[in-house]
N, C-alpha and C positions, 0 to 999 in steps of 0.2 A: 541528334542529341539524345533521343530516347534509346536508340540502339547502343550508343556508347555508354550510357548510364547502366544499361542492363548487363553489358559485358565487363564493366569495371569491377574489380574486386573490392574497391573502397566504397562502393555505393551501399548505402543502408536502405532499409525498407521504407523509412520515412522519406528519404530523398527521392527514391524511385517512384513512390506513390505521388509525390508532388509533381514530378516530371510527367507522369501519366496523365494526371488531371489537367496539367497545363497543355499537353498535346491535344487532349479532347477539346478544350476551350479554343485552341488555335484552329482546329479543323471546323468547329462550329462557326467561328468568325469568317472562315473562307467561304462558307455558304452564302453569307450576306455580302461580303466584299472579296472578289477574286484576287489572287496574288498576281505578281508581275509576270510570272511565266505563263499563267493562264491567259492574261491579257495579250501577251506576245503571240500565243498560239491562235487566239481568236483574230488578231489583226492579220496574221499570216494567212489564215483561211480566207479572210475577206479579200486581201490583196492577191492571193494566188501565188505567193512567192515567200519562201522561207530561207533566208541566208543565201540568196542567189539561186536556189533550187526551185524550179516551178512545181506547183502543187496542182494535181488534177483530181477530179472527182472520180470515185470508184463506188459503183452501186453495191458491190459485194461487201464493202466495209461500212459498217454502221457507226455513226458518231456516238461517243460515250456520253451518257447523261451525267453532267458534272455534279448535280445535286445528289443523284442516286449514288454516285461513287463516293462522295464525301460522307453521306449517311452510312454507307456500308463500312467505311473506315472507322467512323465514330462508334458504330455498334460493335465492331470487332475489338476496339480498344476498351470499350466498356465491359465486354466479356472477359477481357484479359486482366481487369482490375483484381487485386488480391482479395482472397478470402481465407478462412482457416481450413479449407479443404482443397483437394486436388483440382487442377484446372481441367481435368477430364470430365468433370461433372456437368450439370446442366448449365445452360446459358444464364447470364445475369438477369436477363429480362424475363426468364421463365418463372412464374409464381410458384411458391411452395414454402412450407414452414421450415424445412431443413436448410434451404438456400438462404432464407432470411436470417435464420439463427447463425449461420456461418458468416454472413455479412456483418451482422451486429457484433459477433465475436471479434472479427477483424477490426471493426471500428474502435472497439474498446482497447484492443491491443495496440492499435496505432496511436490512440490518444495517450496511452501509458508511455509508449516509446518516445513520443514528442517531448516528454519531460527531460529526456537525456539529450535532446537536440537543442542547442542554444538558439539556433535560427528560428525555431518554432515557438519560442517563449513570447507571451504577451508583454506589451510595454508596461502595463500597470500591474505586474505580478506582486503578490504578497510575499511576506517573509516565509510563510509555510507552504509556498507553492510547490507542488509535486510530491509532498510527503505520502499521501495515500497511494499515488501511482507507483512510487518507489517500493512500497510494501507489497503491492500486488505483483510487480515484476519480480521481486525477490521470491515470492511464493511460487510464481510460474516457473522460474528457472531453478528453484530449489536451492536458493542461497540463504545464508544465515542473515536474518534481518537485524540481529543485534550488532553484527559487525558493520553493517551499512547504517551508521548512526545518522541522526537527524542533523547534527552539526556539519557533517560532510556535505549534505544536501544544501545547507545554507551557504557553506563556503563555495560550493560550485555555482550557486546563484549569484554570489557577489563577484566571482572571478571565473568566468566560463572558459578562459584560455587554459586553465590548469585543472585537470580532472583529479579529484582527491583519491587517495590510495584506496579508501574503502569502497569507492564507486567503480574502480577499474574492472573488477570481475563482472559487474552488471553491464557496463558498457561493452565489454568483450562479448558477452552472451548476446546482446542486442545486435552486435555487428556480424555475428555468425549466422543470423537468419538469412537463408538464400533468397535472392530477389529474382533469379532466373535459373535456367538450366545450363548456364555458360560454364560452371565449374564441372559439371558432368561431361560436357563436350571437351573441356581441357583434359579431363581424365582419360577419355577414349583416345584423344590424339596422343597423349603421353604413352598410353599402352601400345599404340601402333608403332611408336618410335622405339620403345623398349623391347617389345616382343616382335622380333623380325624373323624372317625365314632362316637366317644364318644362326640364330640363337635357338636351336631346337630343344634345349634342355630347360628353357624358361617357360614353365606353365603358368597359368593364372594364379594358382596357389603360391607358387614361388615368388611371383611378382608382388603379391600382397604380403607374404610373410617376410620377405626381405626389405619391405618398406621402400621399394624402388618407386612406387607410385606416390607414396607420401613425401619422399624427398624431392621428387620431381615437381609436385604440385605446391608444396608448402615450404620447400627449402629456399634459401636465399640464392642470389645470383652467384654463379661459379666464379665470376671475376672478383667478387668481394671476399671470397674464402681465402684465408691464409694458411697454408698447410705446415709452415715452419714449426709452430708450437707442438703440433701433433707428431711431427717427425722427431723432434728432440725428445719428447716423452717416449716414443717408440724405441729409440736407441738407448735411452736412460734405463728402460726396463728390460734391455737385452732381448728385444723381439726380432732382431735381424736374423736372416736365414743362416749366416755364416758365423754366428756368435757361439762360442764353445761353452758358455755358461748356461745356456738354455738346453732343455731336453730335446733331443733330436726327434724329428718327426718320423713316424712309422712309414715304411714304404707302402704305397697304395697297392691295393689288390688289383689283379688283372680283371678288368671289367668284363672282358669277353668270356673268361672262364666262369665267372659268377652268373652271367646271363645264360650261358649254355647249360650250366648245372640246374638253374631254375626251370628252364624249358624242359630239360630231361625229367625233372621231378613231376612236372605236370602230366606227363604221359604215363606215369606209373599208376 
């Protein structure tokens, strides 16, 4: 569940933080009450048989300390909790004023973002709930506070199924905060697909300037794309190669001659 949430493009930082803390609570509960798989493994060790396969003792293989393993998983998950700095910094449990300030900054940001998540709203919220947080988020993302009117916040509180037009830029900015490095991994995978050994003329700059990476990562599914309107516009503007009403293309220069000339000039 946690892995799928980190890989999903629809996951927000509020939702992923909730899943993280839920996973930590789950592993802490496993320390007091083992799960079904752990009980099956202990029963198989006592009986000396697992699914019809006999189990024998091996002095070279040491048994894993269950409590120590769960504590290590919990500590790693706690270190992975978000802050307003890079994850390459010091561990969460390491004391220090910088680390504490980044944690407090993240808590403030998370508290502000929860105003935009209807699932995080309190049951007894007031009519003016979320107005200071909306103003701070607009200042953080450099949005015009005047456009994000207070009435739109109140409309959103009354009907959370429809996001007001004035709040859409703010919700889009909050959704763009990355929750993991999955988007970078998708980018590297797309680059490996686009830049192949057979495409020798596609350099990294060409890939970025031609927006091939942008289309691959952010474009819609190719099956949903309908090329007919673009083809009609192309022919309507006389862009076809055999149309006599357009200016004829100049013949391409001989690339070999240009390359040989440049190489010859370098030796002069």
